[in-house]
C-alpha positions as CSV (number, residue, x, y, z in Angstrom):
1,A,17.8,5.6,-10.0
2,V,21.4,5.3,-8.8
3,D,22.3,8.9,-10.0
4,R,18.9,10.2,-8.3
5,A,19.1,8.3,-5.5
6,S,23.0,9.4,-4.7
7,K,21.7,12.8,-5.0
8,G,19.3,12.5,-2.0
9,W,16.3,12.1,-4.6
10,Q,13.6,9.8,-2.8
11,L,12.4,7.1,-5.4
12,A,8.7,6.2,-5.8
13,I,8.8,3.8,-8.4
14,H,5.5,2.8,-10.4
15,G,5.3,-0.9,-10.3
16,N,1.7,-2.8,-11.0
17,G,2.6,-6.0,-12.6
18,D,5.0,-8.7,-11.1
19,A,7.6,-8.2,-14.2
20,G,7.3,-4.3,-13.7
21,I,7.8,-4.9,-9.9
22,D,10.9,-7.2,-10.5
23,N,12.4,-4.3,-12.7
24,A,11.9,-1.9,-9.9
25,L,13.6,-4.2,-7.3
26,A,16.7,-4.6,-9.5
27,A,16.9,-0.8,-10.1
28,L,16.6,-0.6,-6.2
29,Q,19.5,-3.3,-5.7
30,A,22.0,-1.4,-8.0
31,V,21.0,1.7,-5.9
32,A,22.1,-0.3,-2.8
33,D,25.1,-2.0,-4.8
34,A,26.1,1.4,-5.6
35,G,26.3,2.0,-1.5
36,V,23.2,4.3,-0.9
37,D,21.6,4.0,2.7
38,M,18.3,2.4,1.9
39,R,17.3,3.3,5.2
40,R,17.5,6.8,4.4
41,L,16.4,6.5,1.1
42,R,12.5,5.3,2.0
43,A,12.3,4.3,-1.4
44,R,8.7,2.7,-2.1
45,I,6.9,0.7,-4.7
46,E,3.4,2.7,-6.2
47,H,0.7,0.3,-6.8
48,C,2.4,-2.3,-6.0
49,S,-0.3,-4.5,-7.4
50,M,0.9,-7.9,-8.1
51,L,3.4,-9.3,-5.7
52,H,4.7,-12.7,-5.0
53,D,6.9,-13.9,-1.8
54,E,10.3,-13.6,-3.5
55,Q,9.7,-9.8,-4.3
56,I,8.2,-9.1,-0.4
57,A,11.4,-11.0,0.6
58,K,13.5,-8.5,-1.7
59,M,11.3,-5.5,-0.4
60,K,12.3,-6.4,3.1
61,Q,16.0,-7.0,2.3
62,L,16.3,-3.6,0.5
63,K,14.1,-1.5,2.9
64,V,11.6,-0.7,0.8
65,S,7.8,0.1,1.3
66,A,4.7,-0.4,-0.4
67,S,1.9,2.1,-1.5
68,F,-1.2,0.0,-2.3
69,L,-3.6,1.1,-4.9
70,V,-6.2,-0.9,-2.8
71,G,-9.3,0.0,-5.2
72,H,-7.7,-2.7,-8.0
73,V,-9.3,-5.4,-5.4
74,Y,-12.8,-3.2,-4.8
75,Y,-13.3,-1.9,-8.4
76,W,-11.7,-4.6,-10.5
77,G,-11.2,-7.8,-8.4
78,V,-13.6,-9.8,-10.3
79,A,-12.3,-8.7,-13.6
80,M,-8.5,-9.3,-12.8
81,R,-10.1,-12.7,-11.6
82,D,-12.1,-13.7,-14.4
83,I,-10.1,-11.7,-17.6
84,V,-6.9,-10.7,-16.7
85,F,-5.1,-12.7,-14.3
86,G,-7.4,-15.9,-13.4
87,S,-8.3,-17.5,-10.0
88,P,-4.7,-18.7,-8.7
89,R,-3.0,-15.7,-9.8
90,V,-5.3,-13.1,-8.7
91,L,-4.4,-14.1,-5.3
92,R,-1.3,-11.9,-5.5
93,L,-3.2,-8.7,-5.7
94,V,-2.6,-5.9,-3.2
95,R,-0.9,-8.5,-0.4
96,A,-1.0,-5.7,2.1
97,R,-1.4,-8.3,5.1
98,S,1.7,-10.4,3.6
99,V,3.6,-7.5,3.3
100,E,2.8,-6.2,7.0
101,R,3.7,-9.9,8.2
102,A,7.1,-9.5,6.5
103,G,7.6,-6.3,8.7
104,I,7.3,-3.9,5.6
105,G,5.3,-0.5,5.8
106,F,2.4,0.2,3.7
107,S,0.2,3.1,2.5
108,L,-3.1,3.1,0.7
109,H,-4.0,5.7,-1.9
110,S,-6.4,6.0,-4.9
111,D,-4.3,7.0,-7.7
112,F,-7.2,9.8,-8.1
113,T,-8.9,9.9,-10.6
114,V,-8.6,5.9,-10.9
115,T,-10.5,5.3,-7.6
116,D,-12.4,7.1,-5.0
117,P,-10.0,9.2,-3.2
118,N,-12.0,8.8,0.2
119,P,-9.4,7.4,3.1
120,L,-12.3,5.6,4.9
121,H,-13.4,4.1,1.8
122,M,-9.6,2.8,1.2
123,M,-9.7,1.7,4.6
124,Q,-12.8,-0.5,4.1
125,M,-11.4,-1.9,0.8
126,A,-8.2,-2.9,3.0
127,V,-10.3,-4.4,5.8
128,T,-13.0,-6.3,3.8
129,R,-11.3,-6.9,0.5
130,R,-15.0,-7.2,-0.7
131,T,-15.3,-6.3,-4.4
132,W,-18.0,-4.0,-6.1
133,K,-19.2,-6.3,-9.1
134,E,-20.0,-9.4,-6.7
135,P,-20.3,-7.9,-2.9
136,D,-20.1,-11.2,-1.4
137,F,-17.3,-12.2,-2.9
138,V,-13.8,-11.6,-0.7
139,L,-10.7,-11.6,-3.0
140,N,-8.2,-13.6,-1.1
141,P,-9.2,-13.1,2.6
142,A,-6.1,-13.9,3.9
143,E,-4.8,-10.5,2.9
144,R,-7.1,-8.3,5.0
145,V,-5.7,-6.2,7.5
146,S,-7.1,-4.9,10.6
147,V,-8.7,-1.7,10.9
148,E,-5.8,-0.6,13.2
149,S,-3.2,-1.2,10.3
150,A,-5.7,0.4,7.8
151,I,-6.0,3.7,9.6
152,R,-1.8,3.9,10.1
153,A,-1.8,3.2,6.5
154,V,-3.9,6.4,5.5
155,T,-2.0,8.3,8.3
156,S,1.4,7.8,10.1
157,E,2.7,5.3,7.0
158,A,1.8,7.4,4.6
159,A,3.5,10.5,6.3
160,W,6.3,8.5,6.7
161,Q,6.9,7.6,3.2
162,L,6.4,11.2,2.0
163,R,8.9,12.4,4.9
164,S,6.5,14.2,6.7
165,E,6.1,12.5,9.6
166,H,7.7,15.3,11.7
167,E,4.6,17.5,10.9
168,I,1.6,15.1,10.0
169,G,0.7,11.4,10.2
170,S,-0.2,11.4,14.2
171,L,-1.5,13.8,16.6
172,E,1.5,14.9,18.6
173,V,2.6,18.2,20.4
174,G,4.4,20.2,17.7
175,K,2.9,18.8,14.5
176,L,-0.1,20.5,12.6
177,A,-3.5,19.9,13.7
178,D,-4.1,17.8,10.9
179,F,-7.1,15.8,11.7
180,V,-11.1,15.0,11.2
181,I,-13.7,14.0,13.8
182,L,-16.0,11.2,12.9
183,D,-19.3,10.6,14.3
184,K,-18.3,6.9,14.8
185,D,-15.2,5.1,15.7
186,P,-14.0,2.8,12.6
187,R,-12.5,0.4,14.9
188,R,-15.8,-0.3,16.4
189,V,-18.5,0.0,13.7
190,E,-19.3,-3.3,10.9
191,P,-15.9,-3.1,8.4
192,D,-18.6,-2.9,5.4
193,R,-19.6,0.7,7.0
194,I,-16.4,1.9,7.8
195,K,-16.7,4.4,4.5
196,D,-19.9,5.9,6.0
């Protein structure tokens, strides 16, 4: 990681479980210790699935952002609760609101073909945190984000993570006309209808 980062490579490190995220953060600490400007590096953790508070604090310290595979909540939240992690530990899954409160930027992704790549559906998953198998179950309501935050996560935050904010991610003079027109404002519909 130090070799690539010192050559100007951006680091996007895959980390799902908390042990994997610990390893990613240890590697990024070595990069910071080697004198690499972490703000310029724009390192991020891909998936960033199972975060505990100490890791969020370390991400903030190292200026590392998160790219959440939010479909884990919707598609597999019940299985993660009942089979993989158990009830208390599953609360660490996709902690978008905690990361946001800590002042850490985040994006949402699908890891297509793992989950639906529809950005509106990803936004809905982050806003509602409902699960597919038990539609009335909200996995850790404290981690729901606002619609505005979800919009930023699939537009300007994603563009910033990709070092493309000069050309995409927001509607501004000089940027590509990269936009869609929706029949309704996602901020003004029922959260469970955002994907529609």
